[in-house]
N, C-alpha and C positions, 0 to 999 in steps of 0.2 A: 328417573331414579337411578340409583347406583346399580351397576351390573357386576356380578361376581365373576372374576377371572376364572376361566375354565381350568380345571386341574390339568397341569402339564408337567409331569415329573420325569419323563423319559427324554433322553436326547432325541431331538428331531420332532418333539411334540409341538403342536400348533394350537392357536386359539383363533376363533373367528370373531371374538369380541374386540371392539376398540378399547384400548387401555391407556391409562395415565400412570406414569412413574414419577415419583417425586412429591406428590401430594394427592389429596382426595378429590380434586376438581374433575369435572366431566371431561372426557377425551374430546379433543377438537379435530382429531385425525385418527387413522388406525393405530398410530403410536404417538402419544403426546408425552414429552419429557419436560419437567419443570426443573430448572437449575437449582442446585443446592444454595441456600441462602448465605452460607459462610464461605464456601470455596468457589462459588459461581460455576462449578462444574455441571455439565449437562451430559455429554457422552465422551468417554475415553475409549480409544481403540488401541489394543496391544497386538503385536505380532505373536503368532502361535509360538509358545515356548518361552516368551520373554515378557513377563509381567512387571519388569522393572522400569521399562521405558515406553511411554505412550508414543504412538506413531501418528495419531490423529486425535484432536480434541475439539469438541464443539462446546462452547460455554458462553456465559454472559461476561462482558468486561466490567470494569469498575463503574460504568454508567448504565449498566443493565442493557447494553446493546450487544448484538451478536458478534462472536469472534470464532473463526475457524483456524486452527493451527495444524499444519502438516509437518511432521518431524522425521528426522532420519532414525536409523536403528539405535543410535545412542541417546535419543530423546532431545536432540538439538533442533531448534526451529529451522525449517527449510522454506516454508511459505506461510504467510499469515494474511488472512482476509479479515478486515475489521471495519469498524464504524468509528471515525474520528470526528467529533463535533457534528454528528448527523450527516457525515459525508463518507463515501466509500474509500477504502485504502487497501492496497495489496503490497506487501513487502516480500522481497525475495532475499534469501540469506545465503552466505557462503558456508563451507563445511565447518566453520568455527562458530556459526550462529550470529555473524555480523551482517547487518543489512547492507546489501550491495545495489539494490534497485527498489524504488518506491514509485508506484503509480497511485495517484490520489486525485480527489476533487478538492481544490484549495478553497480558501475563504472567499474568493471572488466567484465561486461556483464554476470555475474553469478547470479543465484537466491539466495535470502536471505530472511529468515523468522525470525522476532524478536517478542518474546512474552514479555510483560511487566507485572510487579506486580501491586498491588493496589496503590502503590506510584509512578507509572510510571517509575520505574527503570527497566533496562533490566533484564530479568529473565532467558530466554533461547534464544540462537541464533543458527540458522542453516544456514550455508553458504558454499561457495566454494572459494578457492583462485584463483588467476589469472592463475594457472596451472591446474584448474579443479579438485582440491583435496578437499574433504569434510571436514568441521569442525563443531563441536558442542561445544558450551560453555554454562556452567551453572553458574549462578550468585547468590550471596547472597542477603540478603534483602536490601543492600545498592547499589546493581548493580555491585559489584566487582566480577570478574571471580574467581571461586573456583574450577572448573573442566573443562578440555578441552579434547576432543577426536578428533583426526585428522589423516589425512594421510600425512606423512612427504615427503620430497623431494626424498627419496629412495623408495617411494610407499609402505611404511610400516606403520602399525597402531601405534598410540601412545596415551596413556592416562596419563594425568597429574592431580594430586590432589594438591590443595594448602591449607595452613593453614589460620587461621583468620587474619594473617598479610600479606597474599598474597605471602608467600614464598612457593616454591615447597616442598611438603612433600613426595609424592610418584610419581614415574614416571615408567610406564610400556611401553616398546617399543620393537622393533625388530631392529637388526643391518642389514647392507647391505647383510650379509651372512645368513639372516633369522634366527638368533639366538635370543632367548628372553633376554631382559635386564630388571632388576628390580633395580631401584634406590630408596633408602629410605634415606631421609635427616633428620638431626637433626638441626632444626633452632635455638635451644637454645644457 
């Protein structure tokens, strides 16, 4: 049955009863919080003396999955932990609230790390393909891939460098007989 919350009106008062905030369901832990149906809010934390800017938010996202946001003193996102298509994601932001790094589980169920430059273009990506082979790509200032290091379908390493027009210039690889291959291209 329902338990009445103990009367606690003074600062520092406590209760020994498990409680639910947000609806009348039975508590499933010492403190159970049910998010608001319209705002999806669960817990907002403010710095002492500043009730204008949240510094921490626990809430449900638009798909009713969990989301945690850590914010700076101006209320701008610094870190966000979320669930994207039932896969975990962590975003790190600069002081203007722009994502500069994302660590996520991609649609191939592989880990992926993306670093972005000050213009929010991809700078470096670390990932795995659907066959669990690693890939590193390095991008120029416009976000265009200029270098790729990967493991190919023969389980051999491969390094490709591209010129300013995104044409392959140099490719280092190994063939299926484990012999080295060096390709140098003239794109002119």
